[in-house]
PATI-827316 format. One record per atom (N, C-alpha, C, O): residue number from 1; residue in three letters; atom name; x, y, z. Coordinates in steps of 0.001 Angstrom, whole numbers, plus 524288, in hexadecimal, padded with zeros to 5 digits. Example, Ala and Ser with C-alpha at 12.3 -4.5 7.8 and 13.67 -1.06 7.14 Angstrom:
<1; "ALA"; "N"; <83386; 7E9C6; 81E78>>
<1; "ALA"; "CA"; <8300C; 7EE6C; 81E78>>
<1; "ALA"; "C"; <83390; 7F31C; 81E78>>
<1; "ALA"; "O"; <8379C; 7F309; 82111>>
<2; "SER"; "N"; <83232; 7F736; 81BA8>>
<2; "SER"; "CA"; <83566; 7FBDC; 81BE4>>
<2; "SER"; "C"; <83264; 8001E; 81EBE>>
<2; "SER"; "O"; <83461; 80472; 81F67>>
***
This chain:
<1; "UNK"; "N"; <72185; 2F570; 9DDF3>>
<1; "UNK"; "CA"; <72532; 2F46E; 9E207>>
<1; "UNK"; "C"; <725FB; 2EE89; 9E264>>
<1; "UNK"; "O"; <72237; 2EB91; 9E202>>
<2; "UNK"; "N"; <72ACD; 2ECD2; 9E31E>>
<2; "UNK"; "CA"; <72C07; 2E746; 9E38A>>
<2; "UNK"; "C"; <72D93; 2E605; 9E922>>
<2; "UNK"; "O"; <730D0; 2E8B6; 9EB74>>
<3; "UNK"; "N"; <72B3A; 2E1EA; 9EB47>>
<3; "UNK"; "CA"; <72C85; 2E01D; 9F086>>
<3; "UNK"; "C"; <72DA4; 2DA47; 9F050>>
<3; "UNK"; "O"; <72C69; 2D7AE; 9EC76>>
<4; "UNK"; "N"; <72FFE; 2D83B; 9F47E>>
<4; "UNK"; "CA"; <73101; 2D29D; 9F4E6>>
<4; "UNK"; "C"; <72E3D; 2D0A0; 9F9C3>>
<4; "UNK"; "O"; <72E76; 2D313; 9FDE5>>
<5; "UNK"; "N"; <72BA3; 2CC2E; 9F940>>
<5; "UNK"; "CA"; <72913; 2C9CE; 9FDC1>>
<5; "UNK"; "C"; <72983; 2C3E8; 9FD4D>>
<5; "UNK"; "O"; <72AF5; 2C1D7; 9F934>>
<6; "UNK"; "N"; <7283F; 2C137; A018C>>
<6; "UNK"; "CA"; <7285F; 2BB88; A018C>>
<6; "UNK"; "C"; <72351; 2B967; 9FF4C>>
<6; "UNK"; "O"; <71F23; 2BBB0; 9FFEF>>
<7; "UNK"; "N"; <723CC; 2B4EC; 9FCA1>>
<7; "UNK"; "CA"; <71F43; 2B27C; 9FA3E>>
<7; "UNK"; "C"; <71EC4; 2ACD2; 9FBD9>>
<7; "UNK"; "O"; <72053; 2AB54; A0025>>
<8; "UNK"; "N"; <71C9D; 2A9B6; 9F86B>>
<8; "UNK"; "CA"; <71BD3; 2A429; 9F961>>
<8; "UNK"; "C"; <72110; 2A161; 9F9D0>>
<8; "UNK"; "O"; <7250A; 2A377; 9F817>>
<9; "UNK"; "N"; <72123; 29CAF; 9FC19>>
<9; "UNK"; "CA"; <7260C; 299C3; 9FC87>>
<9; "UNK"; "C"; <7283C; 29840; 9F72C>>
<9; "UNK"; "O"; <7254D; 29753; 9F379>>
<10; "UNK"; "N"; <72D57; 29805; 9F6D6>>
<10; "UNK"; "CA"; <73001; 29645; 9F214>>
<10; "UNK"; "C"; <72E84; 29097; 9F113>>
<10; "UNK"; "O"; <72E9A; 28D6F; 9F4B4>>
<11; "UNK"; "N"; <72D27; 28F34; 9EC3F>>
<11; "UNK"; "CA"; <72BAB; 289C7; 9EB11>>
<11; "UNK"; "C"; <73029; 285E4; 9EBCB>>
<11; "UNK"; "O"; <72F37; 28135; 9EC54>>
<12; "UNK"; "N"; <73504; 287C5; 9EBD3>>
<12; "UNK"; "CA"; <7397C; 2843B; 9EC49>>
<12; "UNK"; "C"; <73B54; 2838A; 9F1EA>>
<12; "UNK"; "O"; <73C9C; 27F2F; 9F37E>>
<13; "UNK"; "N"; <73B7C; 287C5; 9F4F8>>
<13; "UNK"; "CA"; <73DD2; 28765; 9FA2F>>
<13; "UNK"; "C"; <73A38; 2892F; 9FE98>>
<13; "UNK"; "O"; <73BB2; 288C9; A0327>>
<14; "UNK"; "N"; <7359E; 28B1B; 9FD66>>
<14; "UNK"; "CA"; <731AC; 28CD3; A012C>>
<14; "UNK"; "C"; <73318; 291DA; A041B>>
<14; "UNK"; "O"; <73070; 29331; A07E2>>
<15; "UNK"; "N"; <7372B; 294A7; A0281>>
<15; "UNK"; "CA"; <7386B; 299CB; A04A3>>
<15; "UNK"; "C"; <734B7; 29DC2; A0224>>
<15; "UNK"; "O"; <733A4; 29D56; 9FD79>>
<16; "UNK"; "N"; <732B8; 2A19B; A0512>>
<16; "UNK"; "CA"; <72F39; 2A574; A02AA>>
<16; "UNK"; "C"; <731E3; 2A854; 9FE22>>
<16; "UNK"; "O"; <73652; 2AA20; 9FEA0>>
<17; "UNK"; "N"; <72F23; 2A8B8; 9F9C3>>
<17; "UNK"; "CA"; <7312E; 2AB7F; 9F536>>
<17; "UNK"; "C"; <7313A; 2B157; 9F636>>
<17; "UNK"; "O"; <72DE5; 2B35C; 9F908>>
<18; "UNK"; "N"; <734FA; 2B40E; 9F3ED>>
<18; "UNK"; "CA"; <734FB; 2B9BB; 9F3F1>>
<18; "UNK"; "C"; <73220; 2BB88; 9EF10>>
<18; "UNK"; "O"; <7338D; 2BA16; 9EAB4>>
<19; "UNK"; "N"; <72E1D; 2BEAD; 9EFCD>>
<19; "UNK"; "CA"; <72AFE; 2C09B; 9EB69>>
<19; "UNK"; "C"; <72C5B; 2C648; 9EA5B>>
<19; "UNK"; "O"; <72C5E; 2C97C; 9EDF0>>
<20; "UNK"; "N"; <72D81; 2C78A; 9E57A>>
<20; "UNK"; "CA"; <72E2A; 2CCF8; 9E3D7>>
<20; "UNK"; "C"; <728CE; 2CED9; 9E21F>>
<20; "UNK"; "O"; <726A5; 2CCE6; 9DE4B>>
<21; "UNK"; "N"; <726AD; 2D296; 9E4E9>>
<21; "UNK"; "CA"; <72162; 2D47E; 9E3EE>>
<21; "UNK"; "C"; <72191; 2DA02; 9E1B1>>
<21; "UNK"; "O"; <72467; 2DD5E; 9E3A4>>
<22; "UNK"; "N"; <71E91; 2DAE1; 9DDA6>>
<22; "UNK"; "CA"; <71DE9; 2E00D; 9DB5D>>
<22; "UNK"; "C"; <718C2; 2E235; 9DD6F>>
<22; "UNK"; "O"; <7149E; 2DFE7; 9DC9F>>
<23; "UNK"; "N"; <71911; 2E6A3; 9E01D>>
<23; "UNK"; "CA"; <71468; 2E925; 9E239>>
<23; "UNK"; "C"; <71324; 2EDFB; 9DF0A>>
<23; "UNK"; "O"; <7168F; 2F12E; 9DDF0>>
<24; "UNK"; "N"; <70E38; 2EE7B; 9DD94>>
<24; "UNK"; "CA"; <70C5A; 2F311; 9DAC3>>
<24; "UNK"; "C"; <70960; 2F665; 9DEB0>>
<24; "UNK"; "O"; <705E2; 2F47C; 9E163>>
<25; "UNK"; "N"; <70AC8; 2FB63; 9DEFD>>
<25; "UNK"; "CA"; <7083A; 2FEE4; 9E2AE>>
<25; "UNK"; "C"; <7056B; 30337; 9DFC4>>
<25; "UNK"; "O"; <7070C; 304DA; 9DB8C>>
<26; "UNK"; "N"; <70137; 30505; 9E210>>
<26; "UNK"; "CA"; <6FE2F; 3094B; 9DFE3>>
<26; "UNK"; "C"; <6FFF0; 30E67; 9E25D>>
<26; "UNK"; "O"; <7019A; 30E6F; 9E6E0>>
<27; "UNK"; "N"; <6FF9A; 312A9; 9DF89>>
<27; "UNK"; "CA"; <700FE; 317C2; 9E1A5>>
<27; "UNK"; "C"; <6FD24; 31975; 9E5DE>>
<27; "UNK"; "O"; <6FE77; 31CB7; 9E927>>
<28; "UNK"; "N"; <6F86F; 31754; 9E5D6>>
<28; "UNK"; "CA"; <6F473; 318D3; 9E999>>
<28; "UNK"; "C"; <6F491; 31589; 9EE99>>
<28; "UNK"; "O"; <6F1C3; 316C6; 9F24E>>
<29; "UNK"; "N"; <6F7B6; 31169; 9EECC>>
<29; "UNK"; "CA"; <6F7A6; 30DE8; 9F346>>
<29; "UNK"; "C"; <6FD3C; 30C62; 9F4C3>>
<29; "UNK"; "O"; <700A9; 30BFC; 9F168>>
<30; "UNK"; "N"; <6FE16; 30B8B; 9F9C9>>
<30; "UNK"; "CA"; <70333; 309C5; 9FBA1>>
<30; "UNK"; "C"; <703C2; 303D6; 9FB53>>
<30; "UNK"; "O"; <70807; 301C1; 9FC16>>
<31; "UNK"; "N"; <6FF78; 30120; 9FA36>>
<31; "UNK"; "CA"; <6FF7F; 2FB7B; 9FA1D>>
<31; "UNK"; "C"; <7002B; 2F973; 9F48B>>
<31; "UNK"; "O"; <6FE6B; 2FBF3; 9F0D3>>
<32; "UNK"; "N"; <702B9; 2F4DB; 9F3F1>>
<32; "UNK"; "CA"; <70349; 2F295; 9EEAF>>
<32; "UNK"; "C"; <6FDFF; 2F13C; 9EC4D>>
<32; "UNK"; "O"; <6FA8C; 2EF37; 9EEF9>>
<33; "UNK"; "N"; <6FD64; 2F259; 9E751>>
<33; "UNK"; "CA"; <6F888; 2F0FE; 9E4A0>>
<33; "UNK"; "C"; <6F8EB; 2EBB4; 9E1F3>>
<33; "UNK"; "O"; <6F4EC; 2E945; 9E0D8>>
<34; "UNK"; "N"; <6FDAE; 2E9E2; 9E0E3>>
<34; "UNK"; "CA"; <6FE77; 2E4C6; 9DE6C>>
<34; "UNK"; "C"; <703E7; 2E2C3; 9DFC4>>
<34; "UNK"; "O"; <70786; 2E5D2; 9E095>>
<35; "UNK"; "N"; <70472; 2DD9A; 9DFFD>>
<35; "UNK"; "CA"; <7097F; 2DB18; 9E0D6>>
<35; "UNK"; "C"; <70A0B; 2D6A2; 9DCF8>>
<35; "UNK"; "O"; <7063F; 2D40B; 9DB8E>>
<36; "UNK"; "N"; <70EEA; 2D5CE; 9DB4A>>
<36; "UNK"; "CA"; <70FEF; 2D18E; 9D7A1>>
<36; "UNK"; "C"; <71551; 2CF52; 9D8D6>>
<36; "UNK"; "O"; <7190B; 2D245; 9D98E>>
<37; "UNK"; "N"; <715C4; 2CA25; 9D912>>
<37; "UNK"; "CA"; <71ACE; 2C799; 9D9E6>>
<37; "UNK"; "C"; <71DE3; 2C7CC; 9D4D6>>
<37; "UNK"; "O"; <71C18; 2C5DE; 9D0D1>>
<38; "UNK"; "N"; <72288; 2CA21; 9D503>>
<38; "UNK"; "CA"; <725CF; 2CA86; 9D05A>>
<38; "UNK"; "C"; <72A4E; 2C6A3; 9D068>>
<38; "UNK"; "O"; <72CFA; 2C5F3; 9CC77>>
<39; "UNK"; "N"; <72B24; 2C41D; 9D4CF>>
<39; "UNK"; "CA"; <72F50; 2C046; 9D51D>>
<39; "UNK"; "C"; <72F01; 2BD25; 9DA21>>
<39; "UNK"; "O"; <72CE5; 2BEF9; 9DE0C>>
<40; "UNK"; "N"; <7311B; 2B872; 9D9FF>>
<40; "UNK"; "CA"; <73159; 2B50D; 9DE8E>>
<40; "UNK"; "C"; <736E9; 2B321; 9DF15>>
<40; "UNK"; "O"; <73968; 2B1BA; 9DB38>>
<41; "UNK"; "N"; <738E5; 2B312; 9E3FF>>
<41; "UNK"; "CA"; <73E4C; 2B175; 9E4CF>>
<41; "UNK"; "C"; <73ECD; 2ADF1; 9E991>>
<41; "UNK"; "O"; <73C27; 2AEB7; 9ED81>>
<42; "UNK"; "N"; <7422A; 2AA23; 9E92B>>
<42; "UNK"; "CA"; <7440D; 2A6FE; 9ED89>>
<42; "UNK"; "C"; <749EA; 2A6CD; 9ECB6>>
<42; "UNK"; "O"; <74BD5; 2A3FD; 9E950>>
<43; "UNK"; "N"; <74CBB; 2A9C8; 9EFCF>>
<43; "UNK"; "CA"; <7524F; 2AA6D; 9EEDF>>
<43; "UNK"; "C"; <7554A; 2A543; 9EF17>>
<43; "UNK"; "O"; <758EE; 2A47B; 9EC0D>>
<44; "UNK"; "N"; <753D2; 2A1BF; 9F29A>>
<44; "UNK"; "CA"; <7567B; 29CBB; 9F304>>
<44; "UNK"; "C"; <755B1; 2994B; 9EE3E>>
<44; "UNK"; "O"; <75975; 29734; 9EC1B>>
<45; "UNK"; "N"; <750DD; 298B2; 9EC92>>
<45; "UNK"; "CA"; <74FAC; 29536; 9E826>>
<45; "UNK"; "C"; <7517D; 29787; 9E2F3>>
<45; "UNK"; "O"; <75356; 294A5; 9DF93>>
<46; "UNK"; "N"; <75102; 29C92; 9E241>>
<46; "UNK"; "CA"; <752B7; 29EFF; 9DD59>>
<46; "UNK"; "C"; <75893; 29E51; 9DC95>>
<46; "UNK"; "O"; <75A63; 29DB0; 9D82C>>
<47; "UNK"; "N"; <75B86; 29E6E; 9E0D1>>
<47; "UNK"; "CA"; <76133; 29DEE; 9E076>>
<47; "UNK"; "C"; <762E6; 2983A; 9E008>>
<47; "UNK"; "O"; <76637; 296E9; 9DCCF>>
<48; "UNK"; "N"; <760A3; 294DD; 9E344>>
<48; "UNK"; "CA"; <76251; 28F67; 9E38A>>
<48; "UNK"; "C"; <76029; 28C0C; 9DF15>>
<48; "UNK"; "O"; <762E1; 28892; 9DD2D>>
<49; "UNK"; "N"; <75B4E; 28D0B; 9DD63>>
<49; "UNK"; "CA"; <758C2; 289C3; 9D96D>>
<49; "UNK"; "C"; <75605; 28D25; 9D55B>>
<49; "UNK"; "O"; <75139; 28D13; 9D50D>>
<50; "UNK"; "N"; <758EF; 2901A; 9D239>>
<50; "UNK"; "CA"; <75666; 293C5; 9CE9E>>
<50; "UNK"; "C"; <752DA; 2913A; 9CA8D>>
<50; "UNK"; "O"; <74EB4; 29358; 9C95A>>
<51; "UNK"; "N"; <75462; 28CBC; 9C868>>
<51; "UNK"; "CA"; <7512A; 28A3A; 9C465>>
<51; "UNK"; "C"; <74C0F; 28838; 9C6BD>>
<51; "UNK"; "O"; <747E1; 2890E; 9C484>>
<52; "UNK"; "N"; <74C60; 2859A; 9CB2D>>
<52; "UNK"; "CA"; <747B7; 28392; 9CDC5>>
<52; "UNK"; "C"; <74437; 28818; 9CF87>>
<52; "UNK"; "O"; <73F70; 287C0; 9CF1B>>
<53; "UNK"; "N"; <7468D; 28C53; 9D17E>>
<53; "UNK"; "CA"; <743A1; 290F8; 9D324>>
<53; "UNK"; "C"; <74076; 29329; 9CE96>>
<53; "UNK"; "O"; <73BD9; 2945D; 9CF30>>
<54; "UNK"; "N"; <742ED; 293AD; 9CA0B>>
<54; "UNK"; "CA"; <74045; 295CF; 9C573>>
<54; "UNK"; "C"; <73BAD; 29267; 9C3D6>>
<54; "UNK"; "O"; <73774; 29465; 9C2B3>>
<55; "UNK"; "N"; <73C7A; 28D4F; 9C3BD>>
<55; "UNK"; "CA"; <7384A; 289BC; 9C235>>
<55; "UNK"; "C"; <733AA; 289F4; 9C5FE>>
<55; "UNK"; "O"; <72F29; 28A0C; 9C44F>>
<56; "UNK"; "N"; <734BF; 28A08; 9CB0B>>
<56; "UNK"; "CA"; <73090; 28A21; 9CEF8>>
<56; "UNK"; "C"; <72D90; 28F46; 9CEBB>>
<56; "UNK"; "O"; <728C4; 28F43; 9CF14>>
<57; "UNK"; "N"; <73041; 2939C; 9CE26>>
<57; "UNK"; "CA"; <72DA6; 298B6; 9CDF9>>
<57; "UNK"; "C"; <72A3E; 29934; 9C918>>
<57; "UNK"; "O"; <725FE; 29B71; 9C94D>>
<58; "UNK"; "N"; <72C1E; 29720; 9C4BB>>
<58; "UNK"; "CA"; <728F4; 2974D; 9BFF7>>
<58; "UNK"; "C"; <72419; 293F0; 9C080>>
<58; "UNK"; "O"; <71FEB; 29570; 9BEA8>>
<59; "UNK"; "N"; <72493; 28F71; 9C2FA>>
<59; "UNK"; "CA"; <72009; 28C01; 9C389>>
<59; "UNK"; "C"; <71C23; 28E19; 9C793>>
<59; "UNK"; "O"; <7176B; 28D7F; 9C6E0>>
<60; "UNK"; "N"; <71E07; 29088; 9CBC3>>
<60; "UNK"; "CA"; <71A8B; 29294; 9CFD5>>
<60; "UNK"; "C"; <71830; 297DB; 9CE89>>
<60; "UNK"; "O"; <71387; 298B8; 9CF55>>
<61; "UNK"; "N"; <71B6A; 29B65; 9CC88>>
<61; "UNK"; "CA"; <719C3; 2A0D5; 9CBEE>>
<61; "UNK"; "C"; <719E1; 2A2D8; 9C64D>>
<61; "UNK"; "O"; <717C2; 2A704; 9C532>>
<62; "UNK"; "N"; <71C4E; 29FF5; 9C2C6>>
<62; "UNK"; "CA"; <71C8F; 2A1B3; 9BD5D>>
<62; "UNK"; "C"; <720C0; 2A5BD; 9BC61>>
<62; "UNK"; "O"; <720EE; 2A816; 9B830>>
<63; "UNK"; "N"; <72425; 2A695; 9C03B>>
<63; "UNK"; "CA"; <72873; 2AA46; 9BF82>>
<63; "UNK"; "C"; <72D4D; 2A853; 9C24D>>
<63; "UNK"; "O"; <72D4A; 2A416; 9C494>>
<64; "UNK"; "N"; <73169; 2AB64; 9C221>>
<64; "UNK"; "CA"; <73654; 2A9C9; 9C49F>>
<64; "UNK"; "C"; <7377F; 2AD4C; 9C924>>
<64; "UNK"; "O"; <73B78; 2AC9C; 9CBC3>>
***
């Protein structure tokens, strides 16, 4: 199951990042057994400064 939640502040503008989280659930439990961030977004910075956004995300998190 994929959900979106707020994360750490954006390195460029300090707005909380939107995190796309992948949750793995077990058939025996209603609670998630594992979570993994599959993406990070800051709608303002991605649109206004795409090149700088890509460089900062690669240096901070190793992904885009």
